[in-house]
C-alpha positions, 0 to 999 in steps of 0.5 A: 639684821634686827641687831643692825637696825637697833644699833643704827637707831638715833638718839632718843628725844629728838627727830632722826633722819635716815637714808634708806635704800631697797632693791628688787629681788635679783635687782631685776628691772620690774617697775615701770611707770604704772608700778612707780605711780602705784608705789608713790601712792602707797608711800604717801599713804604709809607716810600719812599713817606712820607720822614719818616725813619724806624730804627726798625720794626717787623711784627707779626700775629696781630700787628706791631711795628715801630720805626720811625724818622720823620724829621721836616716838614718845614726844610725837604721841604725847597727850594722844588719846585711844581715839587718836590711835583708832582714828589713824586707821582711817588712812587705809579705810579702802584696804580690806584688812583695815575695813575689817579692823574699822568694822570691829572697832564699831562693834566694840563701841556698840557693845562697850568692849573697852578691853578689845578697843584698848588692844586695837589702839595699842597695836596701832601705836606700835606701828607709828613713828617707827622706821622699821614698821614703815618700810615693812608695811610699805614693801609688803603693800608693794609686793601684794599690789605688784604680784596681784597685777602680774599674777606673781607670787613670792617676795619682790625685794632683795632682802632687808633695806639698807639705811644710814643715820644722818645728822639733822639740822641744829634748830637751836643754833639755826644751822642746817645739815650738810649731811641732809643736803648732800643726801637729798641731791644724791637721791635726786641725781639718781635718774641722771646716773642711770641715764633715765633723764638728762635733767632731774626735773625731767624724771617725774619719780624724784622729789626734785621733779615734783617740787619743780612741778609745784608739789607742796610736800616735795618743796617743803621737804627739800627746803628743810633738807637744804636749810633746816627750817620748816617755813622757808619759801621754795624760791629762796631754796630753789636756786641753791639746790639747783646749783648743787644738782647741775655740776658741769661734768664730762659726758661719758658713754657706758655700755650698761649701768649697774641697774641694767639700763643702757645709758651715757653717764654724766660725770667722770669715768671710773678710770678718771675717778681712780686716777684722781684718787690714786694721785691723792686728789679729790673730786668736787662734791658736786661731781661726786654726787653724780657718781655712786657714793658708797658712804651714802648707803654703807657708811652707817652714820654720816654727819659732823665729827661731833655727831658721829663721835657722840653716836660712837660714845652711846655705842662704845661697847659695840666697838673694839678697845683699840677704837678711840673715836667714831668719826672717819674722814670720807675719801674721794671728794671734798666733803668738808666737815662731814664724817662717817662711822664706817671707814670703807676702804675700796671703791668709795666712789663708782 
């Protein structure tokens, strides 16, 4: 799995974007509102510490989705001093282990133990602007909090998280990213697919509901995902994003979702989807986003033909000689110019 993580690292010298998903062990429904609130608080603290940014998110009973921006490590920390790294620990000053570390820092300062202070600073540096470290610490802290509350022991998660590398916006050309926009909408539509809400703003544990409620961070994240620009007013983005979320679709009654919820699913039935695919047709994107799209969790890399091909060339030695390029067309819906690295053969839309 470590090799897979290294394989999917984005290009150096720029910010990279990832859709990450992690599920509970056995995919059991473990999280109620209290647990989701704990997870939200832990996530915000971990984001502040690590330097990552969440553009979209959704927490459900047995899994979570995050759309993350990961700055280039060297560029982000250029010019940082030892004190900048040590100060970062204050984000977790309420945690017992971090209190111990901060106490040690103070003792080292009093004693003039420069070597030890440098070692602590280096250990903090290794935890910053790193997707794997962010996910490792976030999941561990949620495990500890959950187990303490419920008198439980053992792992809380099914295994390593899944991730897909996404093409980001082209800031020089002022172009947004279809990959970010589509995945953000896909994430915010999770509670609709699970039958937990009739409208995404009615489910408080997703980024769209937070944005509608006025949360500044949620609004900034979605604005960037939609437009590729940092300084843009929410009111200029809200209508466009809402139109993507609110596709009209056939209401389908299902006995049970894959997540264990009794529900009615908004969108086409699986039979209808299969009928469209077998006839050579494709679903409108807005409808497809209300289904489970495996490209967004198993496609490895998602972006334009050029973006995926450039990634392929960087990792050329990882592929067989018969493969000539990276980008593969996505089946099942009208995806426009979006391409994927991994050509999934079956059940691309469920």
